[in-house]
CHARMM internal coordinates of N, CA and C (Angstrom, degrees):
IC EDIT
DIST 1 N 1 CA 1.3854
DIST 1 CA 1 C 1.6302
ANGL 1 N 1 CA 1 C 110.57
DIST 1 C 2 N 1.3676
ANGL 1 CA 1 C 2 N 106.86
DIHE 1 N 1 CA 1 C 2 N -33.49
DIST 2 N 2 CA 1.4811
ANGL 1 C 2 N 2 CA 113.07
DIHE 1 CA 1 C 2 N 2 CA -174.80
DIST 2 CA 2 C 1.5720
ANGL 2 N 2 CA 2 C 112.06
DIHE 1 C 2 N 2 CA 2 C -68.00
DIST 2 C 3 N 1.3216
ANGL 2 CA 2 C 3 N 110.05
DIHE 2 N 2 CA 2 C 3 N -28.81
DIST 3 N 3 CA 1.5225
ANGL 2 C 3 N 3 CA 117.08
DIHE 2 CA 2 C 3 N 3 CA 178.22
DIST 3 CA 3 C 1.5386
ANGL 3 N 3 CA 3 C 108.71
DIHE 2 C 3 N 3 CA 3 C -68.85
DIST 3 C 4 N 1.3123
ANGL 3 CA 3 C 4 N 122.24
DIHE 3 N 3 CA 3 C 4 N -38.98
DIST 4 N 4 CA 1.2728
ANGL 3 C 4 N 4 CA 125.76
DIHE 3 CA 3 C 4 N 4 CA -179.04
DIST 4 CA 4 C 1.5913
ANGL 4 N 4 CA 4 C 110.97
DIHE 3 C 4 N 4 CA 4 C -66.24
DIST 4 C 5 N 1.2997
ANGL 4 CA 4 C 5 N 116.82
DIHE 4 N 4 CA 4 C 5 N -45.13
DIST 5 N 5 CA 1.5321
ANGL 4 C 5 N 5 CA 124.06
DIHE 4 CA 4 C 5 N 5 CA 173.63
DIST 5 CA 5 C 1.4667
ANGL 5 N 5 CA 5 C 108.91
DIHE 4 C 5 N 5 CA 5 C -55.89
DIST 5 C 6 N 1.3496
ANGL 5 CA 5 C 6 N 114.01
DIHE 5 N 5 CA 5 C 6 N -47.86
DIST 6 N 6 CA 1.5038
ANGL 5 C 6 N 6 CA 118.59
DIHE 5 CA 5 C 6 N 6 CA -176.25
DIST 6 CA 6 C 1.5904
ANGL 6 N 6 CA 6 C 108.89
DIHE 5 C 6 N 6 CA 6 C -62.31
DIST 6 C 7 N 1.2822
ANGL 6 CA 6 C 7 N 112.41
DIHE 6 N 6 CA 6 C 7 N -42.85
DIST 7 N 7 CA 1.5534
ANGL 6 C 7 N 7 CA 117.53
DIHE 6 CA 6 C 7 N 7 CA 179.72
DIST 7 CA 7 C 1.5115
ANGL 7 N 7 CA 7 C 111.98
DIHE 6 C 7 N 7 CA 7 C -60.03
DIST 7 C 8 N 1.2936
ANGL 7 CA 7 C 8 N 114.72
DIHE 7 N 7 CA 7 C 8 N -41.87
DIST 8 N 8 CA 1.4929
ANGL 7 C 8 N 8 CA 121.87
DIHE 7 CA 7 C 8 N 8 CA 177.63
DIST 8 CA 8 C 1.4684
ANGL 8 N 8 CA 8 C 110.23
DIHE 7 C 8 N 8 CA 8 C -61.22
DIST 8 C 9 N 1.3607
ANGL 8 CA 8 C 9 N 116.20
DIHE 8 N 8 CA 8 C 9 N -51.80
DIST 9 N 9 CA 1.5515
ANGL 8 C 9 N 9 CA 120.56
DIHE 8 CA 8 C 9 N 9 CA 179.80
DIST 9 CA 9 C 1.4986
ANGL 9 N 9 CA 9 C 111.71
DIHE 8 C 9 N 9 CA 9 C -57.32
DIST 9 C 10 N 1.3627
ANGL 9 CA 9 C 10 N 116.25
DIHE 9 N 9 CA 9 C 10 N -48.15
DIST 10 N 10 CA 1.4360
ANGL 9 C 10 N 10 CA 119.75
DIHE 9 CA 9 C 10 N 10 CA -179.65
DIST 10 CA 10 C 1.5101
ANGL 10 N 10 CA 10 C 113.07
DIHE 9 C 10 N 10 CA 10 C -62.66
DIST 10 C 11 N 1.3098
ANGL 10 CA 10 C 11 N 114.83
DIHE 10 N 10 CA 10 C 11 N -38.89
DIST 11 N 11 CA 1.5044
ANGL 10 C 11 N 11 CA 121.81
DIHE 10 CA 10 C 11 N 11 CA -179.60
DIST 11 CA 11 C 1.5424
ANGL 11 N 11 CA 11 C 107.80
DIHE 10 C 11 N 11 CA 11 C -62.28
DIST 11 C 12 N 1.3213
ANGL 11 CA 11 C 12 N 115.27
DIHE 11 N 11 CA 11 C 12 N -48.14
DIST 12 N 12 CA 1.4341
ANGL 11 C 12 N 12 CA 122.53
DIHE 11 CA 11 C 12 N 12 CA 178.66
DIST 12 CA 12 C 1.5659
ANGL 12 N 12 CA 12 C 111.38
DIHE 11 C 12 N 12 CA 12 C -58.14
DIST 12 C 13 N 1.3349
ANGL 12 CA 12 C 13 N 117.07
DIHE 12 N 12 CA 12 C 13 N -43.50
DIST 13 N 13 CA 1.3452
ANGL 12 C 13 N 13 CA 121.85
DIHE 12 CA 12 C 13 N 13 CA 179.09
DIST 13 CA 13 C 1.5347
ANGL 13 N 13 CA 13 C 114.01
DIHE 12 C 13 N 13 CA 13 C -63.11
DIST 13 C 14 N 1.3402
ANGL 13 CA 13 C 14 N 114.35
DIHE 13 N 13 CA 13 C 14 N -41.57
DIST 14 N 14 CA 1.4926
ANGL 13 C 14 N 14 CA 121.85
DIHE 13 CA 13 C 14 N 14 CA 178.92
DIST 14 CA 14 C 1.5743
ANGL 14 N 14 CA 14 C 109.37
DIHE 13 C 14 N 14 CA 14 C -66.02
DIST 14 C 15 N 1.3366
ANGL 14 CA 14 C 15 N 116.87
DIHE 14 N 14 CA 14 C 15 N -33.21
DIST 15 N 15 CA 1.4867
ANGL 14 C 15 N 15 CA 120.19
DIHE 14 CA 14 C 15 N 15 CA -174.00
DIST 15 CA 15 C 1.5967
ANGL 15 N 15 CA 15 C 104.43
DIHE 14 C 15 N 15 CA 15 C -76.75
DIST 15 C 16 N 1.2740
ANGL 15 CA 15 C 16 N 119.94
DIHE 15 N 15 CA 15 C 16 N -27.06
DIST 16 N 16 CA 1.4802
ANGL 15 C 16 N 16 CA 120.59
DIHE 15 CA 15 C 16 N 16 CA 177.07
DIST 16 CA 16 C 1.5334
ANGL 16 N 16 CA 16 C 110.73
DIHE 15 C 16 N 16 CA 16 C -71.31
DIST 16 C 17 N 1.3253
ANGL 16 CA 16 C 17 N 118.95
DIHE 16 N 16 CA 16 C 17 N -20.28
DIST 17 N 17 CA 1.4490
ANGL 16 C 17 N 17 CA 125.09
DIHE 16 CA 16 C 17 N 17 CA 177.88
DIST 17 CA 17 C 1.5260
ANGL 17 N 17 CA 17 C 111.09
DIHE 16 C 17 N 17 CA 17 C -76.29
DIST 17 C 18 N 1.2771
ANGL 17 CA 17 C 18 N 116.99
DIHE 17 N 17 CA 17 C 18 N -25.58
DIST 18 N 18 CA 1.5212
ANGL 17 C 18 N 18 CA 123.26
DIHE 17 CA 17 C 18 N 18 CA -170.96
DIST 18 CA 18 C 1.5220
ANGL 18 N 18 CA 18 C 106.80
DIHE 17 C 18 N 18 CA 18 C -64.45
DIST 18 C 19 N 1.3823
ANGL 18 CA 18 C 19 N 117.11
DIHE 18 N 18 CA 18 C 19 N 142.07
DIST 19 N 19 CA 1.3965
ANGL 18 C 19 N 19 CA 124.19
DIHE 18 CA 18 C 19 N 19 CA 176.37
DIST 19 CA 19 C 1.5378
ANGL 19 N 19 CA 19 C 101.21
DIHE 18 C 19 N 19 CA 19 C -104.57
DIST 19 C 20 N 1.3359
ANGL 19 CA 19 C 20 N 114.83
DIHE 19 N 19 CA 19 C 20 N 102.93
DIST 20 N 20 CA 1.4335
ANGL 19 C 20 N 20 CA 117.76
DIHE 19 CA 19 C 20 N 20 CA -177.60
DIST 20 CA 20 C 1.5562
ANGL 20 N 20 CA 20 C 110.03
DIHE 19 C 20 N 20 CA 20 C -80.35
DIST 20 C 21 N 1.3220
ANGL 20 CA 20 C 21 N 115.44
DIHE 20 N 20 CA 20 C 21 N 144.97
DIST 21 N 21 CA 1.5036
ANGL 20 C 21 N 21 CA 118.78
DIHE 20 CA 20 C 21 N 21 CA 179.52
DIST 21 CA 21 C 1.5070
ANGL 21 N 21 CA 21 C 115.10
DIHE 20 C 21 N 21 CA 21 C -66.81
DIST 21 C 22 N 1.2665
ANGL 21 CA 21 C 22 N 119.11
DIHE 21 N 21 CA 21 C 22 N 148.78
DIST 22 N 22 CA 1.4661
ANGL 21 C 22 N 22 CA 124.21
DIHE 21 CA 21 C 22 N 22 CA -178.65
DIST 22 CA 22 C 1.5362
ANGL 22 N 22 CA 22 C 109.04
DIHE 21 C 22 N 22 CA 22 C -80.07
DIST 22 C 23 N 1.3033
ANGL 22 CA 22 C 23 N 114.42
DIHE 22 N 22 CA 22 C 23 N 170.49
DIST 23 N 23 CA 1.4793
ANGL 22 C 23 N 23 CA 119.10
DIHE 22 CA 22 C 23 N 23 CA 179.75
DIST 23 CA 23 C 1.4429
ANGL 23 N 23 CA 23 C 111.74
DIHE 22 C 23 N 23 CA 23 C -58.75
DIST 23 C 24 N 1.3804
ANGL 23 CA 23 C 24 N 120.95
DIHE 23 N 23 CA 23 C 24 N -41.67
DIST 24 N 24 CA 1.5466
ANGL 23 C 24 N 24 CA 124.90
DIHE 23 CA 23 C 24 N 24 CA -175.91
DIST 24 CA 24 C 1.5564
ANGL 24 N 24 CA 24 C 104.66
DIHE 23 C 24 N 24 CA 24 C -64.42
DIST 24 C 25 N 1.3436
ANGL 24 CA 24 C 25 N 117.72
DIHE 24 N 24 CA 24 C 25 N -42.49
DIST 25 N 25 CA 1.4883
ANGL 24 C 25 N 25 CA 115.32
DIHE 24 CA 24 C 25 N 25 CA 176.20
DIST 25 CA 25 C 1.4082
ANGL 25 N 25 CA 25 C 118.84
DIHE 24 C 25 N 25 CA 25 C -62.35
DIST 25 C 26 N 1.1663
ANGL 25 CA 25 C 26 N 115.13
DIHE 25 N 25 CA 25 C 26 N -40.32
DIST 26 N 26 CA 1.5289
ANGL 25 C 26 N 26 CA 120.27
DIHE 25 CA 25 C 26 N 26 CA 179.07
DIST 26 CA 26 C 1.5710
ANGL 26 N 26 CA 26 C 111.05
DIHE 25 C 26 N 26 CA 26 C -70.27
DIST 26 C 27 N 1.3185
ANGL 26 CA 26 C 27 N 118.69
DIHE 26 N 26 CA 26 C 27 N -37.36
DIST 27 N 27 CA 1.4269
ANGL 26 C 27 N 27 CA 120.19
DIHE 26 CA 26 C 27 N 27 CA 179.63
DIST 27 CA 27 C 1.5436
ANGL 27 N 27 CA 27 C 107.38
DIHE 26 C 27 N 27 CA 27 C -70.67
DIST 27 C 28 N 1.3342
ANGL 27 CA 27 C 28 N 118.68
DIHE 27 N 27 CA 27 C 28 N -39.87
DIST 28 N 28 CA 1.4318
ANGL 27 C 28 N 28 CA 114.70
DIHE 27 CA 27 C 28 N 28 CA -179.71
DIST 28 CA 28 C 1.5676
ANGL 28 N 28 CA 28 C 114.02
DIHE 27 C 28 N 28 CA 28 C -72.06
DIST 28 C 29 N 1.2795
ANGL 28 CA 28 C 29 N 118.28
DIHE 28 N 28 CA 28 C 29 N -28.94
DIST 29 N 29 CA 1.4485
ANGL 28 C 29 N 29 CA 127.22
DIHE 28 CA 28 C 29 N 29 CA 174.04
DIST 29 CA 29 C 1.6265
ANGL 29 N 29 CA 29 C 107.47
DIHE 28 C 29 N 29 CA 29 C -63.46
DIST 29 C 30 N 1.3101
ANGL 29 CA 29 C 30 N 112.81
DIHE 29 N 29 CA 29 C 30 N -46.34
DIST 30 N 30 CA 1.5091
ANGL 29 C 30 N 30 CA 117.62
DIHE 29 CA 29 C 30 N 30 CA 177.17
DIST 30 CA 30 C 1.5086
ANGL 30 N 30 CA 30 C 111.48
DIHE 29 C 30 N 30 CA 30 C -59.00
DIST 30 C 31 N 1.3791
ANGL 30 CA 30 C 31 N 117.84
DIHE 30 N 30 CA 30 C 31 N -46.34
DIST 31 N 31 CA 1.3806
ANGL 30 C 31 N 31 CA 124.48
DIHE 30 CA 30 C 31 N 31 CA 177.88
DIST 31 CA 31 C 1.6001
ANGL 31 N 31 CA 31 C 110.89
DIHE 30 C 31 N 31 CA 31 C -55.12
DIST 31 C 32 N 1.2413
ANGL 31 CA 31 C 32 N 115.26
DIHE 31 N 31 CA 31 C 32 N -50.57
DIST 32 N 32 CA 1.4705
ANGL 31 C 32 N 32 CA 122.46
DIHE 31 CA 31 C 32 N 32 CA 178.55
DIST 32 CA 32 C 1.4745
ANGL 32 N 32 CA 32 C 111.56
DIHE 31 C 32 N 32 CA 32 C -55.91
DIST 32 C 33 N 1.3711
ANGL 32 CA 32 C 33 N 116.88
DIHE 32 N 32 CA 32 C 33 N -46.67
DIST 33 N 33 CA 1.4274
ANGL 32 C 33 N 33 CA 122.86
DIHE 32 CA 32 C 33 N 33 CA -179.55
DIST 33 CA 33 C 1.5454
ANGL 33 N 33 CA 33 C 109.65
DIHE 32 C 33 N 33 CA 33 C -62.74
DIST 33 C 34 N 1.2620
ANGL 33 CA 33 C 34 N 118.22
DIHE 33 N 33 CA 33 C 34 N -52.72
DIST 34 N 34 CA 1.4662
ANGL 33 C 34 N 34 CA 124.33
DIHE 33 CA 33 C 34 N 34 CA -177.86
DIST 34 CA 34 C 1.4889
ANGL 34 N 34 CA 34 C 113.15
DIHE 33 C 34 N 34 CA 34 C -59.94
DIST 34 C 35 N 1.2429
ANGL 34 CA 34 C 35 N 117.88
DIHE 34 N 34 CA 34 C 35 N -46.05
DIST 35 N 35 CA 1.5140
ANGL 34 C 35 N 35 CA 122.75
DIHE 34 CA 34 C 35 N 35 CA 175.99
DIST 35 CA 35 C 1.5390
ANGL 35 N 35 CA 35 C 111.20
DIHE 34 C 35 N 35 CA 35 C -61.60
DIST 35 C 36 N 1.3479
ANGL 35 CA 35 C 36 N 115.82
DIHE 35 N 35 CA 35 C 36 N -49.38
DIST 36 N 36 CA 1.4825
ANGL 35 C 36 N 36 CA 118.74
DIHE 35 CA 35 C 36 N 36 CA 178.73
DIST 36 CA 36 C 1.5310
ANGL 36 N 36 CA 36 C 110.27
DIHE 35 C 36 N 36 CA 36 C -59.06
DIST 36 C 37 N 1.3060
ANGL 36 CA 36 C 37 N 116.11
DIHE 36 N 36 CA 36 C 37 N -44.33
DIST 37 N 37 CA 1.4788
ANGL 36 C 37 N 37 CA 117.79
DIHE 36 CA 36 C 37 N 37 CA 177.47
DIST 37 CA 37 C 1.4781
ANGL 37 N 37 CA 37 C 114.66
DIHE 36 C 37 N 37 CA 37 C -56.66
DIST 37 C 38 N 1.3507
ANGL 37 CA 37 C 38 N 115.94
DIHE 37 N 37 CA 37 C 38 N -45.86
DIST 38 N 38 CA 1.4568
ANGL 37 C 38 N 38 CA 117.88
DIHE 37 CA 37 C 38 N 38 CA 179.80
DIST 38 CA 38 C 1.5143
ANGL 38 N 38 CA 38 C 112.40
DIHE 37 C 38 N 38 CA 38 C -66.70
DIST 38 C 39 N 1.3061
ANGL 38 CA 38 C 39 N 121.68
DIHE 38 N 38 CA 38 C 39 N -37.43
DIST 39 N 39 CA 1.4856
ANGL 38 C 39 N 39 CA 124.90
DIHE 38 CA 38 C 39 N 39 CA 179.80
DIST 39 CA 39 C 1.5258
ANGL 39 N 39 CA 39 C 105.08
DIHE 38 C 39 N 39 CA 39 C -67.87
DIST 39 C 40 N 1.3123
ANGL 39 CA 39 C 40 N 121.10
DIHE 39 N 39 CA 39 C 40 N -48.05
DIST 40 N 40 CA 1.5345
ANGL 39 C 40 N 40 CA 118.38
DIHE 39 CA 39 C 40 N 40 CA -179.49
DIST 40 CA 40 C 1.4906
ANGL 40 N 40 CA 40 C 111.14
DIHE 39 C 40 N 40 CA 40 C -61.73
DIST 40 C 41 N 1.3893
ANGL 40 CA 40 C 41 N 113.64
DIHE 40 N 40 CA 40 C 41 N -42.00
DIST 41 N 41 CA 1.5207
ANGL 40 C 41 N 41 CA 112.57
DIHE 40 CA 40 C 41 N 41 CA 179.12
DIST 41 CA 41 C 1.4126
ANGL 41 N 41 CA 41 C 114.71
DIHE 40 C 41 N 41 CA 41 C -62.91
DIST 41 C 42 N 1.3412
ANGL 41 CA 41 C 42 N 120.48
DIHE 41 N 41 CA 41 C 42 N -36.26
DIST 42 N 42 CA 1.3921
ANGL 41 C 42 N 42 CA 125.92
DIHE 41 CA 41 C 42 N 42 CA 176.61
DIST 42 CA 42 C 1.5393
ANGL 42 N 42 CA 42 C 113.30
DIHE 41 C 42 N 42 CA 42 C -66.03
DIST 42 C 43 N 1.3305
ANGL 42 CA 42 C 43 N 115.01
DIHE 42 N 42 CA 42 C 43 N -42.21
DIST 43 N 43 CA 1.4370
ANGL 42 C 43 N 43 CA 119.59
DIHE 42 CA 42 C 43 N 43 CA 176.91
DIST 43 CA 43 C 1.5279
ANGL 43 N 43 CA 43 C 110.31
DIHE 42 C 43 N 43 CA 43 C -64.60
DIST 43 C 44 N 1.2925
ANGL 43 CA 43 C 44 N 119.31
DIHE 43 N 43 CA 43 C 44 N -49.08
DIST 44 N 44 CA 1.4576
ANGL 43 C 44 N 44 CA 120.91
DIHE 43 CA 43 C 44 N 44 CA 176.00
DIST 44 CA 44 C 1.4946
ANGL 44 N 44 CA 44 C 113.88
DIHE 43 C 44 N 44 CA 44 C -57.33
DIST 44 C 45 N 1.3716
ANGL 44 CA 44 C 45 N 116.02
DIHE 44 N 44 CA 44 C 45 N -42.77
DIST 45 N 45 CA 1.5404
ANGL 44 C 45 N 45 CA 118.14
DIHE 44 CA 44 C 45 N 45 CA 178.26
DIST 45 CA 45 C 1.4694
ANGL 45 N 45 CA 45 C 108.83
DIHE 44 C 45 N 45 CA 45 C -62.02
DIST 45 C 46 N 1.3547
ANGL 45 CA 45 C 46 N 120.18
DIHE 45 N 45 CA 45 C 46 N -40.90
DIST 46 N 46 CA 1.4911
ANGL 45 C 46 N 46 CA 119.89
DIHE 45 CA 45 C 46 N 46 CA 179.49
DIST 46 CA 46 C 1.5229
ANGL 46 N 46 CA 46 C 109.74
DIHE 45 C 46 N 46 CA 46 C -62.90
DIST 46 C 47 N 1.3443
ANGL 46 CA 46 C 47 N 117.26
DIHE 46 N 46 CA 46 C 47 N -45.85
DIST 47 N 47 CA 1.5456
ANGL 46 C 47 N 47 CA 120.47
DIHE 46 CA 46 C 47 N 47 CA 176.26
DIST 47 CA 47 C 1.5443
ANGL 47 N 47 CA 47 C 107.57
DIHE 46 C 47 N 47 CA 47 C -55.79
DIST 47 C 48 N 1.2551
ANGL 47 CA 47 C 48 N 120.37
DIHE 47 N 47 CA 47 C 48 N -43.27
DIST 48 N 48 CA 1.4868
ANGL 47 C 48 N 48 CA 124.45
DIHE 47 CA 47 C 48 N 48 CA -174.92
DIST 48 CA 48 C 1.5913
ANGL 48 N 48 CA 48 C 105.52
DIHE 47 C 48 N 48 CA 48 C -64.19
DIST 48 C 49 N 1.2060
ANGL 48 CA 48 C 49 N 117.22
DIHE 48 N 48 CA 48 C 49 N -47.54
DIST 49 N 49 CA 1.5056
ANGL 48 C 49 N 49 CA 121.41
DIHE 48 CA 48 C 49 N 49 CA -178.04
DIST 49 CA 49 C 1.6135
ANGL 49 N 49 CA 49 C 109.53
DIHE 48 C 49 N 49 CA 49 C -64.37
DIST 49 C 50 N 1.2956
ANGL 49 CA 49 C 50 N 113.26
DIHE 49 N 49 CA 49 C 50 N -40.92
DIST 50 N 50 CA 1.4727
ANGL 49 C 50 N 50 CA 114.12
DIHE 49 CA 49 C 50 N 50 CA -177.72
DIST 50 CA 50 C 1.5280
ANGL 50 N 50 CA 50 C 108.89
DIHE 49 C 50 N 50 CA 50 C -71.15
DIST 50 C 51 N 1.2711
ANGL 50 CA 50 C 51 N 120.04
DIHE 50 N 50 CA 50 C 51 N -36.05
DIST 51 N 51 CA 1.4959
ANGL 50 C 51 N 51 CA 121.27
DIHE 50 CA 50 C 51 N 51 CA 175.15
DIST 51 CA 51 C 1.4627
ANGL 51 N 51 CA 51 C 111.66
DIHE 50 C 51 N 51 CA 51 C -67.82
DIST 51 C 52 N 1.3064
ANGL 51 CA 51 C 52 N 118.82
DIHE 51 N 51 CA 51 C 52 N -38.91
DIST 52 N 52 CA 1.4576
ANGL 51 C 52 N 52 CA 122.69
DIHE 51 CA 51 C 52 N 52 CA 179.51
DIST 52 CA 52 C 1.5968
ANGL 52 N 52 CA 52 C 108.58
DIHE 51 C 52 N 52 CA 52 C -61.01
DIST 52 C 53 N 1.3589
ANGL 52 CA 52 C 53 N 115.36
DIHE 52 N 52 CA 52 C 53 N -51.15
DIST 53 N 53 CA 1.4571
ANGL 52 C 53 N 53 CA 118.05
DIHE 52 CA 52 C 53 N 53 CA 173.08
DIST 53 CA 53 C 1.5384
ANGL 53 N 53 CA 53 C 116.40
DIHE 52 C 53 N 53 CA 53 C -53.55
DIST 53 C 54 N 1.3423
ANGL 53 CA 53 C 54 N 110.72
DIHE 53 N 53 CA 53 C 54 N -45.24
DIST 54 N 54 CA 1.4160
ANGL 53 C 54 N 54 CA 114.81
DIHE 53 CA 53 C 54 N 54 CA -179.15
DIST 54 CA 54 C 1.4957
ANGL 54 N 54 CA 54 C 112.27
DIHE 53 C 54 N 54 CA 54 C -64.49
DIST 54 C 55 N 1.3277
ANGL 54 CA 54 C 55 N 122.47
DIHE 54 N 54 CA 54 C 55 N -48.29
DIST 55 N 55 CA 1.4355
ANGL 54 C 55 N 55 CA 126.81
DIHE 54 CA 54 C 55 N 55 CA 174.83
DIST 55 CA 55 C 1.6588
ANGL 55 N 55 CA 55 C 111.17
DIHE 54 C 55 N 55 CA 55 C -56.14
DIST 55 C 56 N 1.2160
ANGL 55 CA 55 C 56 N 116.35
DIHE 55 N 55 CA 55 C 56 N -40.02
DIST 56 N 56 CA 1.5225
ANGL 55 C 56 N 56 CA 120.76
DIHE 55 CA 55 C 56 N 56 CA -176.50
DIST 56 CA 56 C 1.5437
ANGL 56 N 56 CA 56 C 103.03
DIHE 55 C 56 N 56 CA 56 C -67.91
DIST 56 C 57 N 1.3997
ANGL 56 CA 56 C 57 N 122.51
DIHE 56 N 56 CA 56 C 57 N -40.90
DIST 57 N 57 CA 1.3656
ANGL 56 C 57 N 57 CA 123.30
DIHE 56 CA 56 C 57 N 57 CA -170.68
DIST 57 CA 57 C 1.5719
ANGL 57 N 57 CA 57 C 107.38
DIHE 56 C 57 N 57 CA 57 C -72.39
DIST 57 C 58 N 1.3626
ANGL 57 CA 57 C 58 N 116.95
DIHE 57 N 57 CA 57 C 58 N -27.95
DIST 58 N 58 CA 1.4183
ANGL 57 C 58 N 58 CA 116.66
DIHE 57 CA 57 C 58 N 58 CA -179.10
DIST 58 CA 58 C 1.5238
ANGL 58 N 58 CA 58 C 109.85
DIHE 57 C 58 N 58 CA 58 C -81.05
DIST 58 C 59 N 1.2567
ANGL 58 CA 58 C 59 N 116.33
DIHE 58 N 58 CA 58 C 59 N -38.70
DIST 59 N 59 CA 1.4978
ANGL 58 C 59 N 59 CA 118.04
DIHE 58 CA 58 C 59 N 59 CA -177.02
DIST 59 CA 59 C 1.4535
ANGL 59 N 59 CA 59 C 108.99
DIHE 58 C 59 N 59 CA 59 C -98.90
END
COOR INIT
IC SEED 1 N 1 CA 1 C
IC BUILD
């Protein structure tokens, strides 16, 4: 049981050392992720449509 208590204390001490990102950093990261997701989804959709037309032209 003492090892568990020691683990919790050490974990809490390590978490106090973490430099958490600010609100502006989080918002800008979210924007990057959302824009990247939309761009990749559009590119994959375009590839899908082009392959569909290609397959229909062959068969």
